[in-house]
Gaussian input, Z-matrix of N, CA and C with variables (Angstrom, degrees):
# hf/3-21g

backbone

0 1
 N
 C     1     B1
 C     2     B2     1     A1
 N     3     B3     2     A2     1     D1
 C     4     B4     3     A3     2     D2
 C     5     B5     4     A4     3     D3
 N     6     B6     5     A5     4     D4
 C     7     B7     6     A6     5     D5
 C     8     B8     7     A7     6     D6
 N     9     B9     8     A8     7     D7
 C    10    B10     9     A9     8     D8
 C    11    B11    10    A10     9     D9
 N    12    B12    11    A11    10    D10
 C    13    B13    12    A12    11    D11
 C    14    B14    13    A13    12    D12
 N    15    B15    14    A14    13    D13
 C    16    B16    15    A15    14    D14
 C    17    B17    16    A16    15    D15
 N    18    B18    17    A17    16    D16
 C    19    B19    18    A18    17    D17
 C    20    B20    19    A19    18    D18
 N    21    B21    20    A20    19    D19
 C    22    B22    21    A21    20    D20
 C    23    B23    22    A22    21    D21
 N    24    B24    23    A23    22    D22
 C    25    B25    24    A24    23    D23
 C    26    B26    25    A25    24    D24
 N    27    B27    26    A26    25    D25
 C    28    B28    27    A27    26    D26
 C    29    B29    28    A28    27    D27
 N    30    B30    29    A29    28    D28
 C    31    B31    30    A30    29    D29
 C    32    B32    31    A31    30    D30
 N    33    B33    32    A32    31    D31
 C    34    B34    33    A33    32    D32
 C    35    B35    34    A34    33    D33
 N    36    B36    35    A35    34    D34
 C    37    B37    36    A36    35    D35
 C    38    B38    37    A37    36    D36
 N    39    B39    38    A38    37    D37
 C    40    B40    39    A39    38    D38
 C    41    B41    40    A40    39    D39
 N    42    B42    41    A41    40    D40
 C    43    B43    42    A42    41    D41
 C    44    B44    43    A43    42    D42
 N    45    B45    44    A44    43    D43
 C    46    B46    45    A45    44    D44
 C    47    B47    46    A46    45    D45
 N    48    B48    47    A47    46    D46
 C    49    B49    48    A48    47    D47
 C    50    B50    49    A49    48    D48
 N    51    B51    50    A50    49    D49
 C    52    B52    51    A51    50    D50
 C    53    B53    52    A52    51    D51
 N    54    B54    53    A53    52    D52
 C    55    B55    54    A54    53    D53
 C    56    B56    55    A55    54    D54
 N    57    B57    56    A56    55    D55
 C    58    B58    57    A57    56    D56
 C    59    B59    58    A58    57    D57
 N    60    B60    59    A59    58    D58
 C    61    B61    60    A60    59    D59
 C    62    B62    61    A61    60    D60
 N    63    B63    62    A62    61    D61
 C    64    B64    63    A63    62    D62
 C    65    B65    64    A64    63    D63
 N    66    B66    65    A65    64    D64
 C    67    B67    66    A66    65    D65
 C    68    B68    67    A67    66    D66
 N    69    B69    68    A68    67    D67
 C    70    B70    69    A69    68    D68
 C    71    B71    70    A70    69    D69
 N    72    B72    71    A71    70    D70
 C    73    B73    72    A72    71    D71
 C    74    B74    73    A73    72    D72
 N    75    B75    74    A74    73    D73
 C    76    B76    75    A75    74    D74
 C    77    B77    76    A76    75    D75
 N    78    B78    77    A77    76    D76
 C    79    B79    78    A78    77    D77
 C    80    B80    79    A79    78    D78
 N    81    B81    80    A80    79    D79
 C    82    B82    81    A81    80    D80
 C    83    B83    82    A82    81    D81
 N    84    B84    83    A83    82    D82
 C    85    B85    84    A84    83    D83
 C    86    B86    85    A85    84    D84
 N    87    B87    86    A86    85    D85
 C    88    B88    87    A87    86    D86
 C    89    B89    88    A88    87    D87
 N    90    B90    89    A89    88    D88
 C    91    B91    90    A90    89    D89
 C    92    B92    91    A91    90    D90
 N    93    B93    92    A92    91    D91
 C    94    B94    93    A93    92    D92
 C    95    B95    94    A94    93    D93
 N    96    B96    95    A95    94    D94
 C    97    B97    96    A96    95    D95
 C    98    B98    97    A97    96    D96
 N    99    B99    98    A98    97    D97
 C   100   B100    99    A99    98    D98
 C   101   B101   100   A100    99    D99
 N   102   B102   101   A101   100   D100
 C   103   B103   102   A102   101   D101
 C   104   B104   103   A103   102   D102
 N   105   B105   104   A104   103   D103
 C   106   B106   105   A105   104   D104
 C   107   B107   106   A106   105   D105
 N   108   B108   107   A107   106   D106
 C   109   B109   108   A108   107   D107
 C   110   B110   109   A109   108   D108
 N   111   B111   110   A110   109   D109
 C   112   B112   111   A111   110   D110
 C   113   B113   112   A112   111   D111
 N   114   B114   113   A113   112   D112
 C   115   B115   114   A114   113   D113
 C   116   B116   115   A115   114   D114
 N   117   B117   116   A116   115   D115
 C   118   B118   117   A117   116   D116
 C   119   B119   118   A118   117   D117
 N   120   B120   119   A119   118   D118
 C   121   B121   120   A120   119   D119
 C   122   B122   121   A121   120   D120
 N   123   B123   122   A122   121   D121
 C   124   B124   123   A123   122   D122
 C   125   B125   124   A124   123   D123
 N   126   B126   125   A125   124   D124
 C   127   B127   126   A126   125   D125
 C   128   B128   127   A127   126   D126
 N   129   B129   128   A128   127   D127
 C   130   B130   129   A129   128   D128
 C   131   B131   130   A130   129   D129
 N   132   B132   131   A131   130   D130
 C   133   B133   132   A132   131   D131
 C   134   B134   133   A133   132   D132
 N   135   B135   134   A134   133   D133
 C   136   B136   135   A135   134   D134
 C   137   B137   136   A136   135   D135
 N   138   B138   137   A137   136   D136
 C   139   B139   138   A138   137   D137
 C   140   B140   139   A139   138   D138
 N   141   B141   140   A140   139   D139
 C   142   B142   141   A141   140   D140
 C   143   B143   142   A142   141   D141
 N   144   B144   143   A143   142   D142
 C   145   B145   144   A144   143   D143
 C   146   B146   145   A145   144   D144
 N   147   B147   146   A146   145   D145
 C   148   B148   147   A147   146   D146
 C   149   B149   148   A148   147   D147
 N   150   B150   149   A149   148   D148
 C   151   B151   150   A150   149   D149
 C   152   B152   151   A151   150   D150
 N   153   B153   152   A152   151   D151
 C   154   B154   153   A153   152   D152
 C   155   B155   154   A154   153   D153
 N   156   B156   155   A155   154   D154
 C   157   B157   156   A156   155   D155
 C   158   B158   157   A157   156   D156
 N   159   B159   158   A158   157   D157
 C   160   B160   159   A159   158   D158
 C   161   B161   160   A160   159   D159
 N   162   B162   161   A161   160   D160
 C   163   B163   162   A162   161   D161
 C   164   B164   163   A163   162   D162
 N   165   B165   164   A164   163   D163
 C   166   B166   165   A165   164   D164
 C   167   B167   166   A166   165   D165
 N   168   B168   167   A167   166   D166
 C   169   B169   168   A168   167   D167
 C   170   B170   169   A169   168   D168
 N   171   B171   170   A170   169   D169
 C   172   B172   171   A171   170   D170
 C   173   B173   172   A172   171   D171
 N   174   B174   173   A173   172   D172
 C   175   B175   174   A174   173   D173
 C   176   B176   175   A175   174   D174
 N   177   B177   176   A176   175   D175
 C   178   B178   177   A177   176   D176
 C   179   B179   178   A178   177   D177
 N   180   B180   179   A179   178   D178
 C   181   B181   180   A180   179   D179
 C   182   B182   181   A181   180   D180
 N   183   B183   182   A182   181   D181
 C   184   B184   183   A183   182   D182
 C   185   B185   184   A184   183   D183
 N   186   B186   185   A185   184   D184
 C   187   B187   186   A186   185   D185
 C   188   B188   187   A187   186   D186
 N   189   B189   188   A188   187   D187
 C   190   B190   189   A189   188   D188
 C   191   B191   190   A190   189   D189
 N   192   B192   191   A191   190   D190
 C   193   B193   192   A192   191   D191
 C   194   B194   193   A193   192   D192
 N   195   B195   194   A194   193   D193
 C   196   B196   195   A195   194   D194
 C   197   B197   196   A196   195   D195
 N   198   B198   197   A197   196   D196
 C   199   B199   198   A198   197   D197
 C   200   B200   199   A199   198   D198
 N   201   B201   200   A200   199   D199
 C   202   B202   201   A201   200   D200
 C   203   B203   202   A202   201   D201
 N   204   B204   203   A203   202   D202
 C   205   B205   204   A204   203   D203
 C   206   B206   205   A205   204   D204
 N   207   B207   206   A206   205   D205
 C   208   B208   207   A207   206   D206
 C   209   B209   208   A208   207   D207
 N   210   B210   209   A209   208   D208
 C   211   B211   210   A210   209   D209
 C   212   B212   211   A211   210   D210
 N   213   B213   212   A212   211   D211
 C   214   B214   213   A213   212   D212
 C   215   B215   214   A214   213   D213
 N   216   B216   215   A215   214   D214
 C   217   B217   216   A216   215   D215
 C   218   B218   217   A217   216   D216
 N   219   B219   218   A218   217   D217
 C   220   B220   219   A219   218   D218
 C   221   B221   220   A220   219   D219
 N   222   B222   221   A221   220   D220
 C   223   B223   222   A222   221   D221
 C   224   B224   223   A223   222   D222
 N   225   B225   224   A224   223   D223
 C   226   B226   225   A225   224   D224
 C   227   B227   226   A226   225   D225
 N   228   B228   227   A227   226   D226
 C   229   B229   228   A228   227   D227
 C   230   B230   229   A229   228   D228
 N   231   B231   230   A230   229   D229
 C   232   B232   231   A231   230   D230
 C   233   B233   232   A232   231   D231
 N   234   B234   233   A233   232   D232
 C   235   B235   234   A234   233   D233
 C   236   B236   235   A235   234   D234
 N   237   B237   236   A236   235   D235
 C   238   B238   237   A237   236   D236
 C   239   B239   238   A238   237   D237
 N   240   B240   239   A239   238   D238
 C   241   B241   240   A240   239   D239
 C   242   B242   241   A241   240   D240
 N   243   B243   242   A242   241   D241
 C   244   B244   243   A243   242   D242
 C   245   B245   244   A244   243   D243
 N   246   B246   245   A245   244   D244
 C   247   B247   246   A246   245   D245
 C   248   B248   247   A247   246   D246
 N   249   B249   248   A248   247   D247
 C   250   B250   249   A249   248   D248
 C   251   B251   250   A250   249   D249
 N   252   B252   251   A251   250   D250
 C   253   B253   252   A252   251   D251
 C   254   B254   253   A253   252   D252
 N   255   B255   254   A254   253   D253
 C   256   B256   255   A255   254   D254
 C   257   B257   256   A256   255   D255
 N   258   B258   257   A257   256   D256
 C   259   B259   258   A258   257   D257
 C   260   B260   259   A259   258   D258

   B1=1.4609
   B2=1.5295
   B3=1.2843
   B4=1.4614
   B5=1.5244
   B6=1.3150
   B7=1.4614
   B8=1.5188
   B9=1.3323
   B10=1.4641
   B11=1.5298
   B12=1.3200
   B13=1.4670
   B14=1.5251
   B15=1.3275
   B16=1.4645
   B17=1.5331
   B18=1.3304
   B19=1.4647
   B20=1.5297
   B21=1.3238
   B22=1.4591
   B23=1.5305
   B24=1.3341
   B25=1.4639
   B26=1.5226
   B27=1.3312
   B28=1.4638
   B29=1.5273
   B30=1.3166
   B31=1.4657
   B32=1.5296
   B33=1.3215
   B34=1.4733
   B35=1.5273
   B36=1.3261
   B37=1.4653
   B38=1.5352
   B39=1.3457
   B40=1.4685
   B41=1.5364
   B42=1.3252
   B43=1.4647
   B44=1.5291
   B45=1.3247
   B46=1.4672
   B47=1.5214
   B48=1.3216
   B49=1.4664
   B50=1.5300
   B51=1.3128
   B52=1.4622
   B53=1.5368
   B54=1.3294
   B55=1.4722
   B56=1.5231
   B57=1.3234
   B58=1.4599
   B59=1.5140
   B60=1.3277
   B61=1.4595
   B62=1.5201
   B63=1.3269
   B64=1.4598
   B65=1.5198
   B66=1.3412
   B67=1.4631
   B68=1.5231
   B69=1.3325
   B70=1.4596
   B71=1.5286
   B72=1.3484
   B73=1.4697
   B74=1.5258
   B75=1.3317
   B76=1.4667
   B77=1.5229
   B78=1.3111
   B79=1.4640
   B80=1.5132
   B81=1.3234
   B82=1.4538
   B83=1.5197
   B84=1.3190
   B85=1.4604
   B86=1.5304
   B87=1.3364
   B88=1.4601
   B89=1.5232
   B90=1.3371
   B91=1.4585
   B92=1.5171
   B93=1.3171
   B94=1.4645
   B95=1.5124
   B96=1.3214
   B97=1.4527
   B98=1.5153
   B99=1.3158
   B100=1.4623
   B101=1.5202
   B102=1.3237
   B103=1.4640
   B104=1.5201
   B105=1.3320
   B106=1.4579
   B107=1.5094
   B108=1.3108
   B109=1.4607
   B110=1.5150
   B111=1.3234
   B112=1.4563
   B113=1.5249
   B114=1.3291
   B115=1.4604
   B116=1.5256
   B117=1.3167
   B118=1.4644
   B119=1.5262
   B120=1.3388
   B121=1.4574
   B122=1.5173
   B123=1.3377
   B124=1.4533
   B125=1.5245
   B126=1.3229
   B127=1.4612
   B128=1.5214
   B129=1.3407
   B130=1.4660
   B131=1.5188
   B132=1.3244
   B133=1.4547
   B134=1.5279
   B135=1.3278
   B136=1.4617
   B137=1.5295
   B138=1.3172
   B139=1.4675
   B140=1.5346
   B141=1.3288
   B142=1.4696
   B143=1.5293
   B144=1.3166
   B145=1.4683
   B146=1.5264
   B147=1.3190
   B148=1.4536
   B149=1.5245
   B150=1.3327
   B151=1.4628
   B152=1.5185
   B153=1.3019
   B154=1.4550
   B155=1.5248
   B156=1.3164
   B157=1.4678
   B158=1.5214
   B159=1.3319
   B160=1.4634
   B161=1.5240
   B162=1.3169
   B163=1.4724
   B164=1.5308
   B165=1.3372
   B166=1.4615
   B167=1.5197
   B168=1.3306
   B169=1.4605
   B170=1.5154
   B171=1.3320
   B172=1.4560
   B173=1.5300
   B174=1.3187
   B175=1.4588
   B176=1.5204
   B177=1.3324
   B178=1.4598
   B179=1.5206
   B180=1.3191
   B181=1.4633
   B182=1.5149
   B183=1.3089
   B184=1.4507
   B185=1.5291
   B186=1.3317
   B187=1.4647
   B188=1.5343
   B189=1.2978
   B190=1.4523
   B191=1.5293
   B192=1.3349
   B193=1.4668
   B194=1.5230
   B195=1.3127
   B196=1.4639
   B197=1.5199
   B198=1.3127
   B199=1.4596
   B200=1.5321
   B201=1.3386
   B202=1.4687
   B203=1.5291
   B204=1.3239
   B205=1.4727
   B206=1.5277
   B207=1.3311
   B208=1.4650
   B209=1.5324
   B210=1.3346
   B211=1.4626
   B212=1.5263
   B213=1.3265
   B214=1.4689
   B215=1.5219
   B216=1.3228
   B217=1.4616
   B218=1.5236
   B219=1.3245
   B220=1.4688
   B221=1.5282
   B222=1.3320
   B223=1.4620
   B224=1.5264
   B225=1.3198
   B226=1.4660
   B227=1.5254
   B228=1.3227
   B229=1.4698
   B230=1.5280
   B231=1.3256
   B232=1.4724
   B233=1.5294
   B234=1.3279
   B235=1.4610
   B236=1.5307
   B237=1.3186
   B238=1.4640
   B239=1.5196
   B240=1.3242
   B241=1.4631
   B242=1.5327
   B243=1.3377
   B244=1.4705
   B245=1.5342
   B246=1.3101
   B247=1.4650
   B248=1.5187
   B249=1.3142
   B250=1.4646
   B251=1.5226
   B252=1.3158
   B253=1.4630
   B254=1.5323
   B255=1.3128
   B256=1.4648
   B257=1.5285
   B258=1.3034
   B259=1.4752
   B260=1.4999
   A1=107.26
   A2=116.24
   A3=119.64
   A4=110.83
   A5=116.29
   A6=120.71
   A7=111.19
   A8=116.61
   A9=121.11
   A10=109.74
   A11=116.52
   A12=120.26
   A13=111.61
   A14=117.05
   A15=119.98
   A16=110.34
   A17=116.13
   A18=120.43
   A19=110.67
   A20=115.92
   A21=120.99
   A22=110.78
   A23=116.96
   A24=120.78
   A25=111.35
   A26=117.13
   A27=120.60
   A28=111.78
   A29=116.72
   A30=120.99
   A31=110.82
   A32=116.55
   A33=121.13
   A34=113.44
   A35=116.67
   A36=122.28
   A37=114.11
   A38=120.62
   A39=119.61
   A40=114.06
   A41=117.82
   A42=121.30
   A43=113.42
   A44=117.28
   A45=121.00
   A46=114.23
   A47=118.07
   A48=119.98
   A49=111.39
   A50=117.58
   A51=121.80
   A52=111.15
   A53=115.56
   A54=120.73
   A55=112.23
   A56=117.04
   A57=120.88
   A58=112.77
   A59=117.52
   A60=122.31
   A61=111.23
   A62=114.86
   A63=121.99
   A64=108.31
   A65=114.95
   A66=120.91
   A67=108.71
   A68=116.09
   A69=122.44
   A70=108.24
   A71=117.94
   A72=119.61
   A73=109.71
   A74=115.83
   A75=120.74
   A76=108.61
   A77=115.47
   A78=119.59
   A79=110.75
   A80=115.75
   A81=121.86
   A82=113.52
   A83=117.67
   A84=119.26
   A85=113.08
   A86=116.32
   A87=118.60
   A88=110.43
   A89=116.04
   A90=120.63
   A91=108.76
   A92=115.12
   A93=121.00
   A94=109.01
   A95=115.22
   A96=121.94
   A97=105.44
   A98=116.85
   A99=121.34
   A100=110.63
   A101=113.82
   A102=121.60
   A103=106.77
   A104=116.17
   A105=120.28
   A106=114.00
   A107=118.24
   A108=121.42
   A109=114.49
   A110=118.28
   A111=122.61
   A112=109.49
   A113=116.55
   A114=120.61
   A115=108.91
   A116=115.90
   A117=121.78
   A118=109.97
   A119=115.99
   A120=121.02
   A121=108.62
   A122=116.37
   A123=121.64
   A124=108.50
   A125=115.81
   A126=122.30
   A127=107.28
   A128=115.78
   A129=120.41
   A130=110.02
   A131=115.76
   A132=121.42
   A133=107.40
   A134=116.51
   A135=121.52
   A136=109.55
   A137=116.82
   A138=124.57
   A139=111.86
   A140=117.57
   A141=121.52
   A142=112.66
   A143=116.21
   A144=120.62
   A145=110.41
   A146=114.22
   A147=121.61
   A148=105.60
   A149=116.16
   A150=121.20
   A151=109.58
   A152=115.00
   A153=121.73
   A154=107.26
   A155=117.82
   A156=122.22
   A157=107.98
   A158=115.11
   A159=120.58
   A160=108.91
   A161=115.83
   A162=122.48
   A163=111.75
   A164=114.91
   A165=123.51
   A166=114.27
   A167=117.45
   A168=121.55
   A169=108.28
   A170=115.99
   A171=121.03
   A172=108.67
   A173=114.56
   A174=121.72
   A175=107.88
   A176=117.34
   A177=121.50
   A178=109.69
   A179=114.58
   A180=121.52
   A181=108.71
   A182=117.28
   A183=123.29
   A184=108.53
   A185=116.85
   A186=120.68
   A187=112.31
   A188=117.43
   A189=120.49
   A190=110.76
   A191=116.33
   A192=121.33
   A193=113.06
   A194=117.08
   A195=121.53
   A196=109.29
   A197=115.92
   A198=121.26
   A199=109.23
   A200=118.33
   A201=120.66
   A202=113.43
   A203=117.50
   A204=119.31
   A205=112.02
   A206=117.86
   A207=120.91
   A208=110.70
   A209=116.47
   A210=119.53
   A211=110.01
   A212=117.34
   A213=120.43
   A214=110.29
   A215=117.32
   A216=120.21
   A217=111.11
   A218=117.01
   A219=120.89
   A220=110.04
   A221=117.29
   A222=121.25
   A223=110.44
   A224=117.32
   A225=120.98
   A226=110.59
   A227=117.16
   A228=120.75
   A229=111.05
   A230=117.32
   A231=121.40
   A232=109.24
   A233=116.74
   A234=120.09
   A235=110.89
   A236=117.17
   A237=120.73
   A238=111.25
   A239=117.13
   A240=120.98
   A241=112.64
   A242=117.28
   A243=120.20
   A244=114.90
   A245=117.97
   A246=120.25
   A247=110.75
   A248=115.04
   A249=120.68
   A250=109.57
   A251=117.30
   A252=118.67
   A253=110.94
   A254=115.51
   A255=120.73
   A256=109.64
   A257=115.65
   A258=119.69
   A259=111.51
   D1=139.69
   D2=-178.33
   D3=-76.88
   D4=158.60
   D5=177.74
   D6=-58.90
   D7=-40.08
   D8=179.57
   D9=-58.05
   D10=-48.77
   D11=-178.62
   D12=-69.10
   D13=-34.92
   D14=176.65
   D15=-61.23
   D16=-46.41
   D17=178.50
   D18=-62.08
   D19=-43.56
   D20=-179.57
   D21=-60.57
   D22=-46.04
   D23=179.50
   D24=-62.57
   D25=-41.30
   D26=179.65
   D27=-61.47
   D28=-37.62
   D29=179.01
   D30=-72.42
   D31=-39.91
   D32=-176.79
   D33=-74.04
   D34=-36.21
   D35=-170.90
   D36=-44.94
   D37=-48.89
   D38=-177.47
   D39=-66.88
   D40=-17.51
   D41=-176.35
   D42=-93.82
   D43=-17.81
   D44=-169.99
   D45=-72.56
   D46=-34.08
   D47=-176.67
   D48=-62.72
   D49=-27.42
   D50=177.90
   D51=-57.83
   D52=-30.19
   D53=-178.33
   D54=-108.25
   D55=8.27
   D56=-179.98
   D57=69.58
   D58=26.80
   D59=-176.91
   D60=-100.72
   D61=150.71
   D62=174.96
   D63=-131.45
   D64=156.01
   D65=177.27
   D66=-90.08
   D67=127.98
   D68=177.16
   D69=-117.00
   D70=106.67
   D71=177.73
   D72=-62.92
   D73=140.41
   D74=179.83
   D75=-136.01
   D76=76.18
   D77=-177.67
   D78=88.51
   D79=-172.56
   D80=-175.03
   D81=-74.96
   D82=-30.76
   D83=-170.71
   D84=-124.19
   D85=29.56
   D86=-176.93
   D87=-156.70
   D88=147.48
   D89=170.57
   D90=-147.77
   D91=159.37
   D92=178.12
   D93=-121.65
   D94=151.70
   D95=169.24
   D96=-98.64
   D97=122.65
   D98=-175.41
   D99=-120.84
   D100=149.87
   D101=177.71
   D102=-134.08
   D103=112.19
   D104=179.65
   D105=56.79
   D106=38.11
   D107=179.18
   D108=85.61
   D109=-4.76
   D110=179.23
   D111=-101.99
   D112=130.85
   D113=177.87
   D114=-75.75
   D115=122.97
   D116=179.58
   D117=-95.05
   D118=-40.33
   D119=-176.19
   D120=-152.32
   D121=144.89
   D122=175.98
   D123=-123.69
   D124=136.33
   D125=178.50
   D126=-120.81
   D127=128.76
   D128=-176.37
   D129=-131.97
   D130=131.90
   D131=175.14
   D132=-83.11
   D133=116.25
   D134=-178.62
   D135=-116.00
   D136=59.85
   D137=178.93
   D138=66.66
   D139=-93.91
   D140=-176.18
   D141=-86.69
   D142=-14.39
   D143=-178.83
   D144=-125.94
   D145=165.90
   D146=171.29
   D147=-119.33
   D148=128.81
   D149=-179.87
   D150=-103.84
   D151=131.14
   D152=179.46
   D153=-116.67
   D154=122.13
   D155=177.96
   D156=-108.03
   D157=125.18
   D158=-178.00
   D159=-148.99
   D160=126.94
   D161=179.89
   D162=49.82
   D163=52.23
   D164=175.16
   D165=63.24
   D166=17.94
   D167=174.78
   D168=-122.60
   D169=148.99
   D170=-178.97
   D171=-117.79
   D172=133.83
   D173=179.50
   D174=-122.63
   D175=138.41
   D176=179.00
   D177=-115.26
   D178=137.47
   D179=179.52
   D180=-125.72
   D181=128.92
   D182=177.70
   D183=-71.45
   D184=123.54
   D185=-176.22
   D186=-66.58
   D187=-25.12
   D188=179.47
   D189=-66.97
   D190=-40.22
   D191=-177.19
   D192=-94.08
   D193=-28.57
   D194=-176.21
   D195=-107.52
   D196=97.23
   D197=179.14
   D198=-73.19
   D199=159.51
   D200=-178.16
   D201=-53.13
   D202=-40.23
   D203=-179.30
   D204=-66.42
   D205=-30.28
   D206=178.23
   D207=-74.08
   D208=-42.88
   D209=178.40
   D210=-67.14
   D211=-37.72
   D212=177.30
   D213=-59.41
   D214=-43.40
   D215=179.55
   D216=-65.05
   D217=-37.67
   D218=176.31
   D219=-61.86
   D220=-45.31
   D221=179.60
   D222=-63.47
   D223=-43.72
   D224=178.49
   D225=-61.38
   D226=-41.54
   D227=178.22
   D228=-62.05
   D229=-41.57
   D230=178.63
   D231=-63.39
   D232=-45.00
   D233=-179.48
   D234=-62.57
   D235=-41.76
   D236=179.39
   D237=-63.39
   D238=-36.62
   D239=-177.30
   D240=-82.86
   D241=-29.98
   D242=-168.70
   D243=-112.27
   D244=-28.44
   D245=-173.15
   D246=-105.07
   D247=142.94
   D248=176.31
   D249=-79.14
   D250=136.56
   D251=176.22
   D252=-60.98
   D253=148.57
   D254=177.36
   D255=-66.85
   D256=145.69
   D257=-178.42
   D258=-92.50

């Protein structure tokens, strides 16, 4: 796992239980956020960019401009707007 993704996971981890999500590592440079066995979001380190796949759309973020804490906040904002909190 890359340092970028490690930092991102560390920032996200405390927020995920609110939505019933868990981190599922998928190889060295990718992980998914899963809920009950269903993949909700996939994050992949693609060298100079980080690709985020969510609801059949792919978004790319330049790692130089988008630090892990900024991407984590973007992911948290998406979860707050789109996902129902776990009961």
